[in-house]
C-alpha positions as CSV (number, residue, x, y, z in Angstrom):
1,M,-8.4,-47.2,-75.6
2,N,-6.6,-45.7,-78.3
3,K,-4.3,-42.4,-78.1
4,L,-6.9,-39.8,-78.7
5,Q,-8.9,-41.5,-76.2
6,R,-6.4,-41.6,-73.7
7,E,-5.5,-37.9,-74.0
8,R,-9.0,-36.9,-74.0
9,S,-9.4,-38.9,-70.4
10,L,-6.6,-37.1,-69.2
11,A,-7.6,-33.8,-70.4
12,N,-10.7,-34.4,-68.7
13,R,-9.5,-35.3,-65.2
14,I,-7.1,-32.4,-65.2
15,N,-9.8,-30.0,-66.2
16,A,-12.0,-31.5,-63.3
17,F,-9.6,-29.6,-61.0
18,F,-10.1,-26.4,-62.4
19,P,-13.3,-24.3,-61.5
20,S,-15.5,-22.7,-64.1
21,T,-17.5,-19.1,-63.8
22,R,-20.5,-21.7,-62.6
23,F,-18.9,-21.1,-59.1
24,F,-20.4,-17.5,-58.8
25,P,-23.9,-19.1,-58.3
26,V,-22.7,-21.2,-55.3
27,W,-20.9,-18.0,-53.8
28,R,-24.3,-16.2,-54.5
29,R,-26.0,-18.8,-52.8
30,H,-24.2,-18.6,-49.7
31,F,-24.3,-15.1,-49.7
32,L,-28.3,-15.0,-50.0
33,V,-28.6,-17.3,-47.0
34,W,-25.9,-15.2,-44.8
35,R,-27.5,-11.9,-45.7
36,K,-30.4,-13.1,-43.5
37,T,-28.4,-13.3,-40.2
38,A,-25.5,-11.1,-41.4
39,L,-25.8,-8.7,-38.2
40,A,-25.7,-11.7,-35.9
41,S,-22.9,-13.2,-38.1
42,L,-20.6,-10.1,-37.8
43,V,-21.1,-9.6,-34.1
44,G,-19.8,-13.1,-33.6
45,N,-16.9,-12.7,-35.8
46,L,-16.2,-9.1,-34.0
47,G,-16.6,-10.0,-30.5
48,E,-13.3,-12.2,-29.8
49,P,-11.0,-10.1,-32.1
50,I,-12.3,-6.7,-30.5
51,L,-11.6,-8.0,-27.1
52,Y,-8.0,-9.3,-27.8
53,L,-7.5,-5.9,-29.3
54,L,-8.6,-3.9,-26.4
55,G,-7.5,-6.5,-23.7
56,M,-3.8,-7.0,-25.2
57,G,-3.6,-4.0,-26.9
58,Y,-4.3,-1.6,-24.0
59,G,-4.1,-3.9,-21.1
60,L,-0.8,-5.7,-21.6
61,G,0.2,-3.0,-23.8
62,R,0.8,-0.8,-20.9
63,F,3.5,-3.0,-19.3
64,V,4.9,-3.9,-23.0
65,G,5.5,-0.5,-24.4
66,T,6.8,-0.9,-27.6
67,L,8.0,-3.7,-29.7
68,E,10.0,-3.6,-32.8
69,Q,9.7,0.1,-32.6
70,L,6.0,-0.2,-32.5
71,P,3.3,0.8,-29.9
72,Y,2.0,-2.4,-28.6
73,L,-1.2,-1.4,-29.5
74,L,-0.3,-1.3,-33.3
75,Y,1.9,-4.3,-33.1
76,V,-0.9,-6.9,-31.8
77,A,-3.8,-5.0,-33.8
78,S,-2.4,-6.3,-37.3
79,G,-1.9,-9.5,-36.0
80,I,-5.5,-9.8,-34.8
81,L,-6.3,-8.6,-38.3
82,A,-4.5,-11.4,-39.5
83,V,-6.2,-14.0,-37.0
84,S,-9.6,-12.8,-37.9
85,S,-9.0,-13.8,-41.6
86,M,-7.7,-17.0,-40.4
87,N,-10.6,-18.0,-37.8
88,T,-13.6,-16.9,-39.9
89,A,-12.2,-18.3,-43.0
90,T,-11.7,-21.7,-41.2
91,F,-14.8,-22.0,-39.2
92,E,-16.8,-21.4,-42.4
93,S,-15.2,-24.1,-44.3
94,L,-15.3,-26.2,-41.5
95,Y,-18.8,-26.4,-39.9
96,G,-20.7,-24.6,-42.7
97,A,-19.5,-26.7,-45.6
98,F,-19.6,-29.7,-43.5
99,T,-23.2,-29.1,-42.7
100,R,-24.0,-28.4,-46.4
101,M,-22.3,-31.6,-47.6
102,T,-23.4,-34.0,-44.8
103,R,-26.4,-32.8,-42.9
104,Q,-28.2,-30.7,-45.5
105,N,-26.8,-32.9,-48.7
106,T,-26.4,-29.4,-50.8
107,F,-23.3,-30.6,-52.4
108,L,-25.2,-33.7,-53.9
109,A,-28.1,-31.4,-54.8
110,M,-25.7,-29.3,-56.6
111,L,-24.2,-32.1,-58.2
112,T,-27.4,-32.5,-59.9
113,T,-27.1,-29.4,-62.1
114,P,-24.2,-28.6,-64.6
115,L,-22.0,-27.8,-61.6
116,Q,-18.7,-29.9,-61.0
117,V,-17.1,-30.8,-57.7
118,A,-14.5,-28.1,-58.6
119,D,-17.2,-25.5,-58.9
120,I,-18.8,-26.3,-55.8
121,V,-15.5,-26.0,-53.7
122,A,-14.4,-22.9,-55.5
123,G,-17.7,-21.5,-54.3
124,E,-16.9,-22.5,-50.7
125,V,-13.6,-21.3,-50.8
126,V,-14.4,-17.9,-52.2
127,W,-17.3,-17.5,-50.1
128,A,-15.3,-18.3,-47.0
129,A,-12.7,-15.6,-48.0
130,T,-15.2,-13.3,-48.6
131,K,-16.8,-13.6,-44.9
132,A,-13.0,-13.1,-43.9
133,L,-12.9,-9.9,-45.5
134,F,-16.2,-8.9,-44.3
135,A,-15.0,-9.5,-40.8
136,G,-11.7,-7.7,-41.6
137,M,-13.2,-4.6,-42.9
138,A,-15.1,-4.3,-39.6
139,I,-12.2,-5.0,-37.6
140,F,-10.4,-2.6,-39.5
141,I,-13.0,0.2,-39.2
142,V,-12.8,0.0,-35.3
143,G,-9.0,-0.4,-35.1
144,S,-9.1,2.5,-37.3
145,F,-11.1,4.6,-34.6
146,L,-8.7,3.1,-31.9
147,E,-5.6,4.6,-34.2
148,A,-4.3,1.1,-34.5
149,F,-3.9,1.2,-38.0
150,P,-1.9,4.5,-38.8
151,A,-0.4,4.0,-42.2
152,K,-1.3,4.9,-45.6
153,T,-1.1,2.1,-47.0
154,A,-3.4,0.3,-44.5
155,L,-6.2,-0.1,-47.0
156,L,-4.0,-2.6,-48.7
157,A,-4.1,-5.0,-46.1
158,L,-7.7,-5.9,-47.0
159,P,-6.9,-7.7,-50.3
160,V,-4.4,-9.6,-48.2
161,V,-7.1,-10.6,-45.5
162,F,-9.1,-11.8,-48.2
163,L,-6.0,-13.9,-50.1
164,S,-5.5,-15.4,-46.6
165,G,-9.1,-16.3,-46.4
166,L,-8.7,-18.4,-49.4
167,A,-5.6,-20.0,-48.3
168,F,-7.2,-21.1,-44.9
169,S,-10.4,-21.9,-46.1
170,S,-9.0,-24.4,-48.9
171,L,-6.8,-26.0,-46.4
172,A,-10.1,-26.2,-44.0
173,M,-12.1,-27.7,-47.1
174,V,-9.4,-30.7,-47.1
175,V,-10.3,-31.1,-43.4
176,T,-14.0,-31.1,-44.2
177,A,-13.5,-33.5,-46.8
178,V,-12.2,-36.2,-44.8
179,A,-13.9,-35.4,-41.4
180,P,-16.4,-38.1,-40.4
181,S,-18.1,-35.8,-37.8
182,Y,-18.1,-32.1,-36.2
183,E,-15.8,-33.5,-33.5
184,F,-13.2,-34.0,-35.9
185,F,-12.8,-30.7,-36.3
186,L,-11.0,-30.3,-32.8
187,Y,-8.3,-32.2,-33.8
188,Y,-7.8,-29.6,-36.6
189,F,-7.8,-26.6,-34.3
190,T,-5.5,-27.9,-31.6
191,L,-2.9,-29.4,-33.7
192,V,-3.1,-26.2,-36.6
193,T,-4.9,-23.1,-35.8
194,T,-4.2,-22.7,-32.3
195,P,-0.4,-23.2,-32.8
196,M,-0.3,-20.6,-35.4
197,F,-2.2,-18.4,-33.0
198,L,0.4,-18.8,-30.5
199,F,3.6,-18.5,-32.5
200,C,3.2,-17.2,-35.7
201,G,3.8,-13.3,-34.8
202,V,0.5,-12.6,-33.4
203,F,1.6,-11.1,-29.9
204,F,5.6,-11.4,-30.1
205,P,8.0,-11.5,-32.9
206,V,8.8,-14.9,-34.1
207,D,12.3,-14.4,-33.8
208,S,12.3,-14.6,-30.2
209,L,11.4,-18.3,-30.5
210,P,14.1,-21.1,-30.7
211,S,15.8,-21.7,-33.9
212,W,13.9,-25.0,-34.8
213,V,10.7,-23.5,-33.7
214,Q,11.3,-20.4,-36.1
215,F,12.0,-22.7,-38.8
216,L,8.7,-24.6,-38.4
217,V,6.9,-21.5,-38.1
218,T,8.2,-20.1,-41.4
219,L,6.4,-23.2,-42.9
220,L,2.8,-22.0,-42.0
221,P,0.6,-19.4,-43.7
222,L,-0.2,-17.4,-40.7
223,T,3.4,-16.3,-40.4
224,H,3.2,-15.0,-44.1
225,V,-0.2,-13.1,-43.6
226,I,1.4,-11.4,-40.8
227,H,4.6,-10.4,-42.7
228,L,2.5,-9.0,-45.2
229,I,-0.1,-7.3,-43.0
230,R,2.2,-5.6,-40.2
231,P,3.9,-3.6,-42.5
232,L,1.1,-2.4,-44.4
233,T,-1.1,-1.4,-41.4
234,T,2.1,0.2,-39.4
235,G,4.4,1.7,-42.1
236,L,7.4,-0.8,-41.2
237,P,9.3,-1.9,-44.3
238,L,7.9,-4.7,-46.2
239,E,10.1,-7.2,-46.9
240,T,10.4,-10.1,-49.8
241,P,6.5,-9.6,-50.4
242,G,6.6,-11.5,-53.5
243,L,8.0,-14.8,-51.5
244,H,5.1,-14.4,-49.1
245,L,2.8,-14.3,-51.8
246,I,4.1,-17.2,-53.7
247,I,3.7,-19.0,-50.3
248,L,0.1,-18.6,-49.8
249,I,-0.5,-19.1,-53.3
250,I,1.1,-22.6,-53.1
251,Y,-1.2,-23.1,-50.0
252,I,-4.4,-21.9,-52.1
253,M,-3.5,-24.2,-54.9
254,G,-2.5,-27.2,-53.1
255,G,-5.4,-27.2,-50.5
256,F,-7.8,-26.6,-53.7
257,G,-6.6,-29.4,-55.4
258,L,-6.9,-31.8,-52.5
259,A,-9.9,-30.7,-51.4
260,V,-11.3,-31.3,-54.9
261,H,-9.7,-34.6,-55.1
262,L,-11.0,-35.9,-51.6
263,I,-14.6,-34.5,-51.9
264,K,-15.1,-36.0,-55.2
265,K,-14.2,-39.2,-53.9
266,R,-16.5,-39.0,-50.9
267,L,-19.4,-38.0,-52.9
268,L,-18.9,-39.9,-56.3
269,I,-17.0,-42.8,-55.7
């Protein structure tokens, strides 16, 4: 192999990790399928977050009072909005993508077209983020009726919800790529998403935790999503937004690249 051939081979390998605009038909395909059961899907995505919002915001909020100078309802509502993006994107990229990859063989069918693995993964990730945005918009509407998102900048939280969906979907696609069965996902929920739900600042400030736990929590993506969403929805000062955005982008790019590599290895090698 001469130098030119080696350079072309290297370029092709690099380009294989970057999706093209062909990912959009993948996204559109998932949207058309979802549209048939959209109402049931939204009800499912909304049920648990709204129960947490009402139960924790009003029930526990009567005992807590204020937290970080905020009524507890406002404090917890922003956390629930962030968690909703995590859960919705994660479930779609685990159960939905795994079903399409292993049970329905949708990925293999797509690969018989000009689509590349990166295009398929990008379609999955963007679709999961879109579902997270849909769920976030529904929670935002309900929360607005409850006056849980009073800040004038509250609508700016919705792009963060979409960005959060991209991050958590990218990470979940890595798990999907190596999962032998649906039961494997329980490890991810137990070891990753549940600790984030409990310790990343949804229900209480991170700085109330031991210092070593605080350090670990700052490495997790949900912490940075909440640091962006809570000030936007409540009017608190928005501190170091660039840092939080950079960390989320690192999770998106790292998770996406690893997912493409692992799925390619699983399907093509």
